[in-house]
N, C-alpha and C positions, 0 to 999 in steps of 0.2 A: 186600349187595345186588349182584345181577348185572345189568348193563345190556346190553340187546340192541339192536344197530343193524340195522334192517331197511330194505329198499327197497320193501317192499309190506306193507300192513296185513294181508294174508291170513295172515302168519306169526304174528301175535299170539296168536290162539286155539290154534294148533298148539303153540306152545311153552308156553303156559299149561297145556294138557292134559298135555303131557309132564312138566312140573313137578309137576302134581297127582298123576300116576301114579307117578313114579319119584323125585321129589325134594321131598316135602312139606316145607313150611317155608322153602323157598328163595324169597327175595323177588326178583322180576323187575321191571325197569323198562324199558319198551319205547320206543324212539325210532324213528319211521318217517319216512323221507325219500325219497320216490320220485324226486325230482329228482337224487339221486346217481346212480342207475342210468341215467336219461335222459342225463345229461351224460357218464357213463363210456362209454355206447354211442356217443355222437356224437363224443367227443374223445379217448377212451381212458381207461382207469382212472386213470392218473397225474394226469389233469386234476382229480380230486376229492381229491387227497392233502391239500391244505391244509384243505379243508372237513372232511374226516374227522378230521384232527388236532384241529381245533377242537371237534368233537363229542366226541372222546375226552376232552379236557380238561374239557369241561362235565360229562360223565358222572362223572368222578372228583370234581369239585367238588360234584356232587349226591349223592355218597355211594357210588359204585360201587367195589367191591373187585376187580372184573374186568369185562371187556367182551367180548361175543361178537358178531362180525359174521356175520349169517346170509345175506349176499349173496355168492355165489361169484365174481361179476364183480369185486367190490372187496375181497374178503377179503384178498388179498395186500397191497393198499394199506393196509388197516387194520392188519395186523401190522407193516408197515414204519413206518407213521405212529406207531404206539404206541411203537416202539423209538426212532425219531428224535425224537419230541416229549418223550420222558422222562416219560410220564404217571404212572409209578410203580405201575401195576397190570398184571396180565397182560391182554394183548389177544389174543384167539384168533379163528380163523376156523372156522366151523362144519364145513367139509368136510375139515379136515386128518385127524381120526380116521378118516373114511371112506376117504380116500386111503391111509392106512397099512394099513388092513385089506385094501384091494384088492390091494396089492402082495404081501401075505402069502398071498393066495389063489392067485395064479398070475401068470405074466409077461405074458399077453395081456389087456390091459385095454381095454375099450370104454367110452368116455365118451359118454353121451347128454345132450344139452342142448336146451332149447326156444329158447334165446336164443344167437345166434352169439357174442356178446361173452363168454359164459361158457366156451366151448370151450377157448380157449388157456390162460386162467388155471388151469383144472382140470387140463388135460394137464400143464402145468408143475408143478403141485402133486404129481401122481402121480409124475412123474419125480423130483422132489425127495425124496419119501418113499422111493422105490426106492433112490436113492443113500444115503440115511440108513440104510436097512436092509441095504445091500450086496447087493441083489437085482437080477437083470436084469428089464427091463420093455420091453414093446412097447405103446405107447399109440396107439389109434386113436380118432378122434372122429367123431361123427355128429350132425347137426342134425335135430331132429324137425320135419319140414316141416308148416307150418300150425298148430303147437301154440300158439305164443306169441300169435298173433292170437286164438285162442279164449280164452286166459287173459286178455288185455286186454279182451275182450268180456264177461268174467264167466261164460263157459261152462266151468265147472270140470269138469263131466262129460266134455265134448268134449275138453278139454285133456288130462285124464288118460287118456282112451281113446286119443288119438294117441300118448301116451308109452308106454302098455301095448303097443300094436300095434308100435311101433318096437322095444321090448325083445324082444318075441316073435319078431321077424324076425332077430335077431342070430345070426350064426354065427361060428365061428372065434375065440371069446373064452373066457377062463377066468372072467371076472367082468365084470359090467356096473356102471358107476357112474352114478347119476342125479345129474347135476351140480348141479341146483338144488333147494333145499329144498322148493319147491312141487311137485316131481315125486314126492315120497316116497310118497303113497298108491298110486301105480301099482305099487309093489313088491309089494303084496298081491294084485294082479290079474293079474300076468304068469304065463305058463305055461312060460317058458324054463327050461331045465334047469340053467343056471349061476346062481351067486349074484347077486342084484341088491341093490346097496347104496344106501342113502339117508343123508343127513347129519344131520337134526334130532336124532334120539335119541342117537347117539354124540357129536355136537357138544355137546349140553347136558350129557351125562354127563361130558365132559372139562372143561367150564367150571364145573360145580358145585363141585368141590373147589378150583378155582383161587380161588374167592371167599374161601376160608379163608386163603389166603396172599397176598392182595392188599394194598392200601393199609392200613397199620397203624391209622390213626385218621382216617378220612375225615369231613369235615363232611357233615351230612345236611340237605338242604333240597330242596324240589320245584323242578324245572326246567321252563320253558315248553316246550310241545311234547312232553313226555314223558307216557307212560301207565304207571301203576304197577299191578302185579298183586300183591295181598297174598299 
């Protein structure tokens, strides 16, 4: 079973659909905690490290063979917490495969985010993947003005329209990175001539095989607050 740590419930059907299309038979268990993002925005991502570590240990106790964090703001915290807590299973961040692809495309990477707290973690991740690949990189970031307010209001169409408009206005970049998983549908509506990358598909594709090399014999029982997708 793959546990997914979300900070918004909107990601649950997205990853279920990706699983059904590309990874049939993969069991997903979703844990949604919007408070993690709220606290990370107000106090910094490191403020939620202890809570994230507890959630990871709970996921393993509930049978997870790997954990995928779908929130770019706290993805680095989840990776670090997984290593520090010694949870015994792979802990992945959904945007790492996207970042690796971005640096392979070209050195001028433009990161778009609807939430300011996501910009720095994503830029750092792209730079990390560039060092890993031994490639030069120039990372620029841009906040999509007014988009997050629309997301919070439940105006998904307006939110994605703002993201699409922002992507279409980009110049001087080899590749555009959509920093948040919720931005992914905008990739299909942009007209910009450079590649536009989103994280959910590649992230789940990386996590699926990790399930096979995770915890060798996890106990299986249902955990409070989790939602399981068969």
